[in-house]
C-alpha positions, 0 to 999 in steps of 0.5 A: 815339297810343293810350295804355294804361291804366297810362300814362294812370293815371300821366299823370293821377296826375302831372296831379292832383298838379300841378294848381293846385286842390290847391296853396296859392296864393302858396307859393314851394315849390308844395307839392301837397296832392293826396295829403294830401287823397285818401281811398281806400276799398275797398268791396263794393257791390251790383252792380245799384246800385253802392251799399252795400246794407243786405242785406250778402249783395247786396254782392258787387262790389268797388270803389275809392271816392275822395274828394278836396279842395284845401287850406283857405285862410286868406282873410287871408294866402292860406296853407293852414290847418295843412295842412288839406284839405276834402272836395269832394263834386263830386270823389267818384268810384269804379271797379272799380280804383284806376287807373280811379278816378284816371282818373275823378277827373282827368276830374272835376277837368278838368270842375270846375276846368279844364285847366292846362299841366303844366310 
């Protein structure tokens, strides 16, 4: 079955929210830090480079950029440090829409941290 983009976006959002990479280990409540660790920027970029150009007149294409990371874990007791998350540069991504940026982020998380069974 071919999934439409809105359904894929929703499925990937839930998958990311529930991914073990974004959860505190040994937490009986299984709290996700995905949304807490997600930074969203809406920027204008140079369409030729997909980067922000020093010459502002060249920045005509709107993109959604995402940065994300998991919880900062205390190595002694395995708990999250005061709800802190870190910037995982391997997950930096972007796209022309928020939905596509989330789909891209899910692909990066699969590549870097693997699949899991979403229950």
